[in-house]
VEXDREN-2710 file (C-alpha; in Angstrom, 1 decimal):
% VEXDREN-2710
k/r/px/py/pz
1/UNK/0.9/89.7/-60.0
2/UNK/2.0/86.5/-61.5
3/UNK/5.0/86.2/-63.8
4/UNK/5.8/83.0/-65.5
5/UNK/7.5/81.8/-68.6
6/UNK/5.0/80.1/-70.9
7/UNK/7.4/77.6/-72.2
8/UNK/8.6/76.6/-68.8
9/UNK/5.0/76.2/-67.6
10/UNK/4.0/74.0/-70.5
11/UNK/7.0/71.8/-69.9
12/UNK/6.2/71.4/-66.2
13/UNK/2.6/70.6/-67.0
14/UNK/3.7/67.9/-69.4
15/UNK/6.0/66.3/-66.8
16/UNK/3.1/66.2/-64.2
17/UNK/0.7/64.6/-66.6
18/UNK/3.2/62.0/-67.6
19/UNK/3.9/61.1/-63.9
20/UNK/0.2/60.8/-63.1
21/UNK/-0.4/58.6/-66.1
22/UNK/2.6/56.4/-65.2
23/UNK/1.4/56.0/-61.6
24/UNK/-2.1/55.2/-62.7
25/UNK/-0.8/52.7/-65.2
26/UNK/1.3/50.9/-62.6
27/UNK/-1.7/50.8/-60.2
28/UNK/-3.9/49.3/-62.8
29/UNK/-1.4/46.5/-63.4
30/UNK/-2.7/44.6/-60.3
31/UNK/-6.3/45.1/-59.1
32/UNK/-6.4/46.5/-55.5
33/UNK/-2.7/47.6/-55.7
34/UNK/-1.7/50.7/-53.8
35/UNK/1.1/53.1/-53.7
36/UNK/3.3/52.4/-50.6
37/UNK/5.4/54.9/-48.8
38/UNK/8.3/56.2/-50.8
39/UNK/6.4/55.7/-54.0
40/UNK/6.7/51.9/-54.0
41/UNK/3.8/49.9/-55.4
42/UNK/2.3/47.2/-53.3
43/UNK/1.1/44.7/-56.0
44/UNK/-0.8/42.3/-53.6
45/UNK/-4.6/42.1/-53.8
46/UNK/-6.7/43.3/-50.9
47/UNK/-7.6/39.7/-50.1
48/UNK/-3.9/38.8/-49.9
49/UNK/-3.2/41.7/-47.6
50/UNK/-6.1/40.7/-45.3
51/UNK/-5.0/37.1/-45.2
52/UNK/-1.5/38.2/-44.2
53/UNK/-2.8/40.4/-41.5
54/UNK/-5.1/37.7/-40.2
55/UNK/-2.2/35.2/-40.1
56/UNK/0.0/37.7/-38.3
57/UNK/-2.7/38.2/-35.6
58/UNK/-3.2/34.4/-35.2
59/UNK/0.5/33.8/-34.7
60/UNK/0.6/36.6/-32.1
61/UNK/-2.3/35.0/-30.2
62/UNK/-0.6/31.5/-30.4
63/UNK/2.6/32.9/-29.0
64/UNK/0.6/34.5/-26.2
65/UNK/-1.1/31.2/-25.4
66/UNK/2.2/29.3/-25.4
67/UNK/3.7/31.8/-22.9
68/UNK/0.6/31.4/-20.7
69/UNK/0.8/27.5/-20.8
70/UNK/4.6/27.6/-19.9
71/UNK/3.8/29.9/-17.0
72/UNK/1.1/27.5/-15.7
73/UNK/3.3/24.5/-16.1
74/UNK/6.1/26.1/-14.2
75/UNK/3.7/26.9/-11.3
76/UNK/2.4/23.3/-11.3
77/UNK/5.9/21.8/-11.1
78/UNK/6.7/24.0/-8.1
79/UNK/3.7/22.5/-6.3
80/UNK/4.6/18.8/-6.9
81/UNK/4.7/16.8/-3.7
82/UNK/6.6/13.7/-2.6
83/UNK/4.4/10.5/-2.0
84/UNK/6.2/9.6/1.2
85/UNK/5.6/9.0/4.7
86/UNK/4.9/9.7/8.4
87/UNK/2.3/10.8/10.8
88/UNK/2.9/14.2/12.4
89/UNK/4.1/13.9/16.0
90/UNK/2.3/16.4/18.2
91/UNK/4.8/17.6/20.8
92/UNK/3.2/18.0/24.2
93/UNK/3.6/21.4/25.8
94/UNK/6.0/21.4/28.6
95/UNK/7.0/24.3/30.8
96/UNK/9.9/22.4/32.4
97/UNK/13.4/23.2/31.1
98/UNK/14.0/21.5/27.8
99/UNK/16.4/18.6/27.8
100/UNK/19.3/18.7/25.3
101/UNK/18.2/18.0/21.8
102/UNK/19.0/14.5/20.7
103/UNK/21.6/14.3/18.0
104/UNK/21.7/10.6/17.3
105/UNK/18.8/10.6/14.9
106/UNK/18.1/14.0/13.2
107/UNK/15.4/13.1/10.7
108/UNK/13.3/14.4/7.9
109/UNK/9.5/14.1/8.3
110/UNK/8.0/12.1/5.4
111/UNK/4.4/11.5/4.9
112/UNK/2.5/8.8/3.1
113/UNK/-0.6/10.8/2.0
114/UNK/-0.1/12.8/-1.2
115/UNK/-2.3/15.9/-1.4
116/UNK/-2.9/17.6/-4.8
117/UNK/-2.9/21.0/-3.1
118/UNK/-2.1/22.6/0.2
119/UNK/-5.8/23.1/1.1
120/UNK/-6.2/19.3/1.7
121/UNK/-3.6/19.2/4.5
122/UNK/-5.0/17.9/7.8
123/UNK/-4.0/17.6/11.4
124/UNK/-2.7/14.0/10.9
125/UNK/-1.1/14.2/7.5
126/UNK/0.9/16.8/5.7
127/UNK/2.1/17.1/2.2
128/UNK/5.7/18.3/1.8
129/UNK/7.4/19.7/-1.2
130/UNK/10.8/18.7/-2.6
131/UNK/12.2/20.9/0.2
132/UNK/10.7/19.0/3.2
133/UNK/10.6/20.5/6.6
134/UNK/13.4/19.3/8.9
135/UNK/12.9/18.2/12.4
136/UNK/14.5/16.1/15.1
137/UNK/12.9/13.0/16.5
138/UNK/14.3/10.7/19.1
139/UNK/14.1/6.9/18.6
140/UNK/11.6/6.4/21.5
141/UNK/9.3/9.1/20.0
142/UNK/9.5/7.3/16.6
143/UNK/8.6/4.0/18.3
144/UNK/5.5/5.7/19.9
145/UNK/4.0/6.2/16.5
146/UNK/4.7/2.7/15.3
147/UNK/7.7/3.8/13.3
148/UNK/11.3/2.7/12.9
149/UNK/14.5/4.3/11.7
150/UNK/16.0/3.3/8.4
151/UNK/19.7/3.4/7.7
152/UNK/19.7/7.1/7.1
153/UNK/18.1/8.1/10.4
154/UNK/14.7/8.7/8.9
155/UNK/11.7/7.7/11.0
156/UNK/9.3/5.8/8.9
157/UNK/5.8/5.0/10.3
158/UNK/3.9/2.4/8.4
159/UNK/0.5/3.3/9.9
160/UNK/-0.8/5.6/7.1
161/UNK/0.7/3.3/4.4
162/UNK/-0.9/0.2/5.9
163/UNK/-4.3/1.9/5.6
164/UNK/-3.8/1.8/1.9
165/UNK/-2.7/-1.9/2.2
166/UNK/0.8/-0.8/1.2
167/UNK/4.3/-1.3/2.6
168/UNK/7.1/1.2/3.2
169/UNK/10.5/0.6/1.8
170/UNK/13.7/1.9/3.4
171/UNK/13.5/5.2/1.6
172/UNK/10.0/6.0/2.8
173/UNK/8.2/5.1/-0.4
174/UNK/4.9/3.4/0.1
175/UNK/4.5/0.5/-2.3
176/UNK/0.9/-0.4/-3.1
177/UNK/0.3/-4.0/-4.4
178/UNK/-0.5/-4.0/-8.1
179/UNK/-4.1/-5.2/-8.9
180/UNK/-4.1/-8.9/-9.5
181/UNK/-5.5/-10.0/-12.8
182/UNK/-8.6/-12.2/-12.2
183/UNK/-7.6/-15.9/-12.7
184/UNK/-9.9/-18.0/-14.8
185/UNK/-9.8/-21.1/-12.5
186/UNK/-8.7/-22.2/-9.1
187/UNK/-9.2/-25.7/-8.0
188/UNK/-8.5/-28.0/-5.1
189/UNK/-8.9/-31.8/-5.6
190/UNK/-9.3/-32.7/-2.0
191/UNK/-9.2/-31.2/1.5
192/UNK/-5.5/-31.9/2.0
193/UNK/-4.6/-31.1/-1.6
194/UNK/-2.9/-27.8/-2.5
195/UNK/-4.9/-25.0/-4.2
196/UNK/-4.0/-24.8/-7.8
197/UNK/-4.2/-21.8/-10.2
198/UNK/-4.6/-22.3/-13.9
199/UNK/-2.1/-20.3/-15.9
200/UNK/-2.6/-19.2/-19.6
201/UNK/-0.3/-20.3/-22.4
202/UNK/2.2/-17.6/-23.4
203/UNK/5.8/-16.6/-24.2
204/UNK/8.5/-14.9/-22.3
205/UNK/12.2/-14.1/-22.3
206/UNK/14.1/-16.3/-19.9
207/UNK/17.2/-15.2/-18.0
208/UNK/18.5/-11.8/-17.0
209/UNK/20.0/-8.8/-18.7
210/UNK/23.8/-8.3/-18.4
211/UNK/23.3/-5.1/-16.4
212/UNK/20.7/-6.4/-13.9
213/UNK/22.1/-5.9/-10.3
214/UNK/22.9/-9.2/-8.6
215/UNK/23.1/-11.1/-11.9
216/UNK/25.1/-14.4/-12.0
217/UNK/26.7/-15.9/-15.2
218/UNK/24.4/-18.9/-15.1
219/UNK/21.4/-16.6/-15.9
220/UNK/22.3/-16.3/-19.5
221/UNK/22.1/-16.1/-22.4
222/UNK/18.7/-14.6/-22.7
223/UNK/16.4/-16.7/-24.8
224/UNK/12.7/-16.8/-25.8
225/UNK/10.5/-19.6/-24.4
226/UNK/7.1/-20.5/-25.8
227/UNK/4.7/-22.3/-23.4
228/UNK/2.0/-23.3/-25.8
229/UNK/-0.1/-25.1/-23.3
230/UNK/-2.1/-24.4/-20.1
231/UNK/-1.0/-25.8/-16.8
232/UNK/-1.9/-25.2/-13.2
233/UNK/0.6/-24.2/-10.5
234/UNK/0.3/-24.3/-6.7
235/UNK/-0.9/-21.0/-5.4
236/UNK/1.7/-21.2/-2.7
237/UNK/4.4/-23.7/-1.5
238/UNK/3.4/-27.0/-0.1
239/UNK/2.6/-26.5/3.6
240/UNK/3.5/-28.6/6.6
241/UNK/-0.1/-29.6/6.9
242/UNK/-0.4/-30.8/3.3
243/UNK/3.0/-32.6/3.5
244/UNK/2.1/-34.4/6.8
245/UNK/-0.7/-36.4/5.1
246/UNK/1.9/-38.0/2.9
247/UNK/4.9/-38.1/5.3
248/UNK/2.9/-39.8/8.1
249/UNK/1.7/-42.7/5.9
250/UNK/3.0/-46.1/7.0
251/UNK/4.9/-46.8/3.8
252/UNK/6.8/-43.5/4.0
253/UNK/10.5/-43.7/4.9
254/UNK/12.0/-41.8/7.8
255/UNK/12.8/-38.2/7.0
256/UNK/16.2/-37.1/5.9
257/UNK/18.5/-35.2/8.3
258/UNK/18.5/-31.6/7.4
259/UNK/21.4/-29.4/6.2
260/UNK/21.9/-25.7/6.7
261/UNK/21.9/-23.5/3.6
262/UNK/25.7/-23.5/3.5
263/UNK/25.8/-27.4/3.5
264/UNK/26.5/-28.0/7.1
265/UNK/24.6/-30.9/8.6
266/UNK/22.1/-30.1/11.3
267/UNK/22.1/-33.3/13.5
268/UNK/18.6/-34.3/14.6
269/UNK/16.8/-31.7/12.5
270/UNK/14.1/-32.8/10.0
271/UNK/11.0/-31.3/8.5
272/UNK/9.3/-31.8/11.8
273/UNK/11.8/-29.5/13.5
274/UNK/14.0/-27.7/11.0
275/UNK/16.1/-25.8/13.6
276/UNK/14.0/-22.7/13.7
277/UNK/10.5/-21.9/14.9
278/UNK/7.7/-22.8/12.6
279/UNK/4.6/-21.8/14.6
280/UNK/1.9/-22.7/12.1
281/UNK/1.1/-25.8/10.0
282/UNK/0.3/-23.3/7.2
283/UNK/4.0/-22.4/6.9
284/UNK/5.9/-24.1/4.0
285/UNK/7.5/-27.5/4.6
286/UNK/11.3/-27.4/4.5
287/UNK/14.1/-29.9/5.0
288/UNK/12.8/-32.0/2.1
289/UNK/15.0/-33.5/-0.6
290/UNK/14.3/-33.4/-4.3
291/UNK/13.5/-37.1/-4.1
292/UNK/11.0/-36.3/-1.3
293/UNK/9.2/-33.8/-3.5
294/UNK/9.1/-36.4/-6.3
295/UNK/7.6/-39.0/-4.0
296/UNK/5.0/-36.5/-2.7
297/UNK/4.0/-35.6/-6.3
298/UNK/3.6/-39.3/-7.2
299/UNK/1.5/-39.9/-4.0
300/UNK/-0.8/-37.0/-4.9
301/UNK/-1.1/-38.1/-8.5
302/UNK/-2.3/-41.6/-7.4
303/UNK/-4.7/-40.1/-4.8
304/UNK/-6.4/-37.7/-7.3
305/UNK/-5.9/-39.3/-10.7
306/UNK/-4.2/-36.0/-11.9
307/UNK/-0.6/-35.7/-13.2
308/UNK/1.1/-33.7/-10.5
309/UNK/4.9/-32.9/-10.9
310/UNK/7.6/-30.5/-10.0
311/UNK/7.5/-27.5/-12.4
312/UNK/10.2/-27.3/-15.0
313/UNK/12.6/-24.4/-14.6
314/UNK/11.0/-22.6/-17.5
315/UNK/7.5/-23.0/-16.1
316/UNK/8.7/-21.7/-12.8
317/UNK/10.2/-18.5/-14.2
318/UNK/7.2/-18.0/-16.5
319/UNK/4.9/-18.2/-13.5
320/UNK/7.2/-16.0/-11.3
321/UNK/7.4/-13.2/-13.9
322/UNK/3.7/-13.3/-14.6
323/UNK/4.0/-11.2/-17.7
324/UNK/6.6/-8.8/-16.4
325/UNK/10.2/-8.3/-17.7
326/UNK/11.6/-6.5/-14.6
327/UNK/14.0/-8.1/-12.1
328/UNK/11.0/-8.9/-9.8
329/UNK/7.3/-9.2/-10.5
330/UNK/6.7/-5.9/-8.6
331/UNK/9.5/-4.0/-10.4
332/UNK/13.3/-3.5/-10.3
333/UNK/13.4/-1.9/-6.8
334/UNK/14.2/-4.7/-4.2
335/UNK/12.9/-2.5/-1.4
336/UNK/9.3/-3.1/-2.6
337/UNK/9.6/-6.7/-1.6
338/UNK/7.9/-6.6/1.8
339/UNK/4.4/-6.2/0.2
340/UNK/4.9/-9.4/-1.8
341/UNK/7.5/-11.5/-0.1
342/UNK/9.1/-12.7/3.1
343/UNK/12.8/-11.8/2.6
344/UNK/15.9/-10.8/4.5
345/UNK/14.5/-7.5/5.7
346/UNK/15.6/-4.8/8.2
347/UNK/15.0/-7.1/11.2
348/UNK/17.2/-9.7/9.6
349/UNK/20.1/-7.3/9.7
350/UNK/19.9/-7.4/13.5
351/UNK/19.1/-11.0/14.1
352/UNK/21.5/-12.5/11.6
353/UNK/24.1/-9.8/11.4
354/UNK/23.5/-9.7/7.7
355/UNK/24.5/-6.6/5.8
356/UNK/22.7/-7.1/2.5
357/UNK/19.0/-6.8/3.3
358/UNK/15.9/-5.3/1.8
359/UNK/15.3/-1.8/3.3
360/UNK/11.8/-2.6/4.5
361/UNK/10.1/-4.6/7.3
362/UNK/8.1/-7.7/6.2
363/UNK/6.9/-8.7/9.7
364/UNK/8.4/-12.2/9.7
365/UNK/11.7/-13.5/11.0
366/UNK/11.9/-16.9/9.4
367/UNK/9.2/-18.7/7.2
368/UNK/5.8/-17.1/6.9
369/UNK/2.4/-18.8/6.6
370/UNK/1.3/-19.4/3.0
371/UNK/-0.7/-16.6/1.5
372/UNK/0.4/-13.9/3.9
373/UNK/1.8/-11.6/1.2
374/UNK/0.2/-10.1/-1.9
375/UNK/-0.1/-12.2/-5.1
376/UNK/1.7/-11.6/-8.3
377/UNK/-0.3/-10.7/-11.5
378/UNK/-1.0/-14.4/-12.1
379/UNK/-2.5/-14.8/-8.6
380/UNK/0.4/-16.8/-7.3
381/UNK/1.8/-16.1/-3.8
382/UNK/5.4/-16.4/-2.4
383/UNK/7.0/-17.1/-5.8
384/UNK/9.8/-15.0/-4.6
385/UNK/11.1/-15.2/-1.0
386/UNK/10.0/-17.4/1.9
387/UNK/11.8/-20.6/0.8
388/UNK/13.7/-21.8/-2.2
389/UNK/11.8/-24.2/-4.4
390/UNK/12.9/-27.4/-6.2
391/UNK/12.3/-27.7/-9.9
392/UNK/12.5/-30.7/-12.3
393/UNK/15.6/-29.6/-14.3
394/UNK/19.2/-30.8/-14.0
395/UNK/21.5/-27.9/-13.1
396/UNK/23.4/-26.4/-16.1
397/UNK/25.8/-23.5/-15.7
398/UNK/24.5/-21.8/-18.9
399/UNK/21.4/-21.6/-21.0
400/UNK/23.2/-22.6/-24.2
401/UNK/21.1/-25.2/-26.0
402/UNK/18.3/-24.9/-23.3
403/UNK/14.8/-26.1/-24.4
404/UNK/12.7/-23.3/-25.8
405/UNK/9.3/-25.0/-25.3
406/UNK/9.0/-25.1/-21.5
407/UNK/10.1/-28.7/-21.2
408/UNK/12.4/-29.9/-18.4
409/UNK/16.1/-29.9/-19.3
410/UNK/17.2/-33.3/-18.0
411/UNK/20.0/-34.1/-20.4
412/UNK/23.2/-34.8/-18.5
413/UNK/25.3/-33.5/-21.4
414/UNK/26.9/-30.3/-20.0
415/UNK/24.8/-30.5/-16.9
416/UNK/24.7/-32.1/-13.4
417/UNK/21.7/-34.3/-12.9
418/UNK/22.8/-35.2/-9.3
419/UNK/22.0/-31.5/-8.7
420/UNK/18.7/-30.0/-9.5
421/UNK/17.7/-26.3/-10.0
422/UNK/16.2/-24.4/-7.1
423/UNK/14.4/-21.0/-7.6
424/UNK/12.9/-18.1/-5.8
425/UNK/15.2/-17.1/-3.0
426/UNK/14.3/-17.5/0.6
427/UNK/14.0/-15.6/3.8
428/UNK/16.7/-14.8/6.4
429/UNK/20.2/-15.4/5.2
430/UNK/18.8/-17.1/2.0
431/UNK/16.7/-14.0/1.0
432/UNK/19.1/-11.2/0.3
433/UNK/18.2/-8.7/-2.6
434/UNK/20.5/-10.5/-5.1
435/UNK/18.8/-13.8/-4.5
436/UNK/15.2/-12.6/-4.6
437/UNK/14.9/-12.1/-8.3
438/UNK/12.8/-13.9/-11.0
439/UNK/15.9/-15.0/-12.9
440/UNK/18.1/-16.1/-10.0
441/UNK/18.9/-19.8/-9.9
442/UNK/21.0/-22.3/-8.0
443/UNK/21.6/-26.1/-7.8
444/UNK/21.5/-28.5/-4.9
445/UNK/22.1/-32.2/-4.4
446/UNK/19.0/-34.3/-4.9
447/UNK/19.5/-36.4/-1.8
448/UNK/20.1/-33.5/0.6
449/UNK/17.4/-31.8/2.6
450/UNK/18.0/-28.1/3.2
451/UNK/16.6/-25.9/6.0
452/UNK/15.4/-23.2/3.6
453/UNK/14.2/-25.3/0.6
454/UNK/10.7/-26.5/-0.1
455/UNK/8.6/-26.9/-3.2
456/UNK/5.3/-26.4/-5.0
457/UNK/3.7/-28.5/-7.7
458/UNK/2.2/-28.1/-11.2
459/UNK/-0.5/-30.3/-12.8
460/UNK/-0.9/-30.8/-16.5
461/UNK/-4.2/-29.8/-18.1
462/UNK/-5.4/-31.7/-21.1
463/UNK/-6.4/-29.5/-24.1
END
């Protein structure tokens, strides 16, 4: 049986109808709207809800890809290898009692061949990670593989590096010569004339930065120089053979007595015999004064009809930098020198008891034959190292009011014209890392011949 109050039932029916009508009205306010949980109305269209859901899915996929990329990158960083150094030493099997392990030279193996992954390791070369395997190697065993010990007891073998035409520095890094830009022109006016390389016009910043290691006060202030003309510079320093054609002529005066780099006279020593062994006529002539270099340039000009001269100091630095702005044409690291220059190297520290040396072997004790080392980006050789080189300029202790057009600075105002600028650094005692820099400069007396000073020439090219 059903019992109900008619009035109460009618009231409840009215309330239900009103609620349904109200909900339907709200839903009709926005096409596609729905009633959310709890009775709330979602007023967005179906298209808007689909777009929001699509964007949410895309963002989730992007987050997933980013996580995967970070994971792959972390794995690749763990596999990075060091591009350093030696050949594996195969230890012969020996059943005899083992001698005590040497303790003088515990070393790390370094290898010059860099492998992108471990599968490319071979019997002769091994890639090592940032946590290299440690081993002990005696000095005789190091010598057997053509190696040498650097100052940290690391055995460095240059055999694999030389296969790539590179050179090891003292830290085991293999320096590979930078590719030389093709020069437009090389010429040689006669058999005994120097080979000349035509250089392009250009601009550069002359001098050194305040924080450059080895910097002297006379290398500043930095200033821009515009060389708006072409000129040709000697590919290398004037050699003994080239100079002999001039020096042996009947009208030539007797050679000047030579001085050591520190100014001490060297009795009986001249360019013929500078006091150290020059075994080849292709080595640079030394023990020549600034006046000798001028006389040779005049003699060559008369012989060829060309205008030969000593380079201005600005021309010299422009050619030495060869478009670079680092301390040296190969970079800021002095230990990359032995690919490009004959300098005070590891052997010099033993022969000359010299502490400041380049941590690499250059294979030469004193002067080296012209063209032995790699060229700079202009195609010029031995611009740094081997011997110091005379320039045309009077020596000034600062670049204040220096010419900005590449011209020689020959004003005596504020300068010393009885001393002329020398550039390039040398080898042996004259070739320490502070000296062998593109901006380094010095001044020597014009009538003194020095045992580590030579020169090269430029020739002007008509437009």
